[in-house]
N, C-alpha and C positions, 0 to 999 in steps of 0.2 A: 547806214552811218559808216562812212569811210574817211580815211585821211584825205584832206586836212581838217574835215569837220570835227572829228573826234581825235583828241590828242591825250592818250593816257598819262603822259608825263606831266600834264598840268597838275595832277593831284599827287605827284611825287616830288615836287620842287623843294620841299623842306620837311623837317620832322613834324611840324605842326599838322601839315596836310596828311602826311603818312599815318600819323597816329589817329587822325580823325576818321579815316576809312579802314583802319586795320581790322581784318576779319577774324583773327584768332588771338585770344589773350593767353598769357602765361604768367603765373605768379607762384610764389612759394606755397600758397594755399592749395594748389593743385597737386603738390608733391608729397610722397610718402618716403621716409628715409629708413632703409633697412639697418638693423643693429644685430651684430653677432655677439651673443652673450656666452661667456665661458666661466668656468669655475675658478676659484681662488680669490685673492684680494689684491687690490691695487694693480690689476692687470690691464694693460693697454698694449697688446701685441700686434705690431703691424703685419698686414697680410701682403706677402711679397708681390703677388700678381695683381693686387688691387691697391696701388699707391694712394695713401690718404685714408684708407679704411683699416680699422683695427678690430681685433677681437677684444672685448672688454668684459670685465667682471661685474657682477651685480652691484657692488658698492660704487662703481663709477657711473652708473646709469643716471643718477640725479644730475650730475654735471652735464652729461650728454643731453638730457632732456631740457635743461635750462638753455643750453646753447641753441638747440633746435627752435625752441619757442622764441628766443630773442631774434632769430633770423626769420621768423614768420612761418616756420614749418611746424604745423600742429599735429602731424601724423607720423607714426613710426610703425614698422612691422618687425617682429622679433623672430630670430633664428637661434636655436640653442645648441651648445656643445657640451653634452653631459660628460661626467668623468668616467662613466661606465656604460657599456652597450651590451645588449643581449639579443638573441634571435627573436624574442617576443616584443621588443621595443618598450619594455616596461617603464623606462625613464620618461617616455613621452607623456604619460598620464599620471605620474607620481605626484602626490600632493606637494611634496617638497622638491620637485624637479626644477631644473635650471630655469625653464621658461615661467613656471608658476611663481618662483621667487622673484624673477625679473619683473613680472607684471605687478606684483605687490609693491616692489620697490619704486617703480615708476609712478604708480597710483598714489603712493605715499608722498613722494617728492614733487610730483608735477601732475596733480589730478586733472588739470585741464588738457593735458596731452592725450590725444586719442591713440590707444594702443591696440594694434591688430597683431594677430599671431599666425604664423605659418603652422598649418595642421598637416603634418606628414610624418612618416616613420623613418625616413632614410637617415636622419641624424642620430637615431637611437638604436637602429638595428646593427648588429655586429657584421652582417653581410652587406650593408649599405643599400639594400633595395627598399622600395617605398611601401612594402607590405609584408605580410606573413608568407613564408615560403613553404611549399610542399615539394620536396626535392629541390629542384632549381627553378621552379615556376612560382610566380607570385599568385597566391590564392586570393582572388578578388573578394569573394564573399566573407572569407575568414578575416579579412583586413577591416571590413566596414565597422564592426563593433568596436574595434580598438581606436579607429579614427574618431568615432562618435564619443567614446570615453575620453579621448584626449581633448576634443573640443569642449566638452562639458567641464573638464578640469581647468581649462583656460578661462572659461566664463566664470567659474566659481572663484578663481583667483582675482578676477576683476577686469578681464579683457573686454574691450569695447566691441571688437569684431573678430571673427575667426575666418581664416583663409585656407581652405583645404587645397593642397597642391599635388596630391598623390596620383590623380587621374584614374582612380578606381571607378568603375561603373556603379552608379547608385549612391555614391558617398554623400552627395548634398542632401538627398532625402533622408538618409540615415542620421546625419548630423542634425538636420532641422527637427526631426522627430525627437531626438535625444535632448536637444536644447529646450524644446517646448515642454517636454515631460518634466524637466528639472526647473521649470519656471524661469527660463532664460529666453522667453519669446521675443524680447526686445533686442537680443544680440543678433546682428545681421551676419550673413554669410557672403564674403567676397570670394567667389569661386574662381580658381584657376580653371576656367571652363575650357580654354583652348591653349594647351601647353604642348609645345612641340619637342620632339626628341632632338635637341639642338646641340651643336658643337660649341655654341656660345656660352655654355654653362661652366666651362672648365675652371675659371678662377673661383667661382662659387664653391665648387666641390673641394678646392683647397681650403677655402675660408671656413666652410662648415664641416669639413672632414667627413664627407658623405659619399665619396665615390663608391660605386658598387664593387664588391670584391671579385665578381665574375660577371661576364655577360654585359648587357647594357639595359636601357630602359625602353627600348623600342616596342616592347610588347604592351606597354601601357601608355607611354607618351605618344603624341601624334606624329605621323609621317610628314616631314616638311613639304612634301609635294602637294598636300591636300588642303583645299579651302572649303569645298562643299561639306566635307566632314566636319569642319569647324562649326558650321551652322547647325548640323545635327547635334554635336556635342553641347553647344550653347543652349539649344532648344530643350534638351533633356534637363539641363541644370535649372533653366527657368521653370520648367514643369515641377521640379523637385523642391523649389523654394529658394533659389539663389536670389540675393538682393543686388549683387554687383557681378558683372561678368568680366573676367580678365583674359587678356591675350599675352602669352609669353613665348619667345622674346618680343621686343617691340620694333626696333628699327628695321630688322630684316623681314618683318611681317606687317608693315603698314597697310598693305592691301587687305589683310585679314581684319585688322582693327576697323578699317573703313566698312567692310562688309557687315561686321557685327553692329556698327553704328547705324547702318541702313536697315538692318533686319529687326532690331530690338529697341525697346524704349527704356530698358534698364540702364543705369550708369555703366559705362565701360571703363575698365582699368587696363593699363598696359605696363608690363614689367620691362624696364630698360635694364637689361641683365648685365652680369659681371663681365662677360667677354666684350660686350659693346662699350662698357665703361673702360675696360683695360686698354682697348685699342685707342681711344681718345687720349688716355694718359700716356701711352707709349709714344704716340705720334707727337704729342705736346712736348715730351721730354727730349725728343730729337730736334725740336724747333721747327717741325714741318707744318704745324698748324697753329692758329690762334685759338688756344684752348677755350678761353672765355666765350668767343663768338661761336665756336663749334658746339659747345655745350648748349648754349641758348638756341642755336638753330636746330640741333637734334631734338631737344625737348619740345620746341615749337612744332616741329614736323609731326611728332607723336600726337600732340594736341590737335593739329590740323587734320590728321587722319581720322580723328573722332574720339580720342581718349579723353574722358572727363578727369581721370586720376592717373598719375604716373608714379610708379614705384621706381626710384632711381638713386644710385650711389652718388650721383651728381647734385643731389638736392642742396646740400650745404654750400658747395662751390657756386651753384647758380644763385642762391640767395645772397651770398657774400658779394657776388659780382654786381648786384643791384645797389649796394651801399655807396 
């Protein structure tokens, strides 16, 4: 079949044809919107490096939930900014912690909204690392019980799903066992199975106030050079009971998303991270790109690579663009 017998442009002549044969779909239902929850009342504090994204207090969450639902976004993921931190991350699992209160508020004001929670310790440790330290090293096994305790506290507060992002070995199995033991067998785990030690997280660390006070996270987050290791990491999480596998970041790792999609039949999520978002916003502010089209094309590329779910700060912008 060669030209002129086959002319691909025949099916591109107008939008009706293009829509008829479109291979990849994208809608607000595929998106998860991150929320940064802080202490205080009436707080909506803009994050300088992430235009359009605010730190918000618990009492503002109802309004945020209603806006998301009105735009067709039915899923959020919570990140907490506690008023106090300590080396043991005690605020992560406190019954009256910032995330525990946020979950209850959202479930009270918008019970139909699906609430996922980030399960990590970096936002709660005074040193900013994702686990318990022995000297200046993160002790993997000493961290597992605290992560499990944190996940259970989120489930107890009403979370629909927990999402461990710490990259400790064995944490999915530990969390699954703890949830099941506490009668939360129906709470799924969306594992940050493949999380790279990426420079694209810079704006998030400002937003969540969680930059490490010394060193970096390369001893537990993945080397950006590796893809075969991603399959090994994801395989371990599947064996330990993960329900959804996540790749983070997204745009710079589309090949990794595609590999996971080929290798596993679990749903695949991708985190379109803060640095990827900030670059779009910065270029749009300079008038260098058409922001609406670039956002849509970026999210579509992540879906085309194989992601069933996209966590993105662009969720509301994309949903508004459809109106």
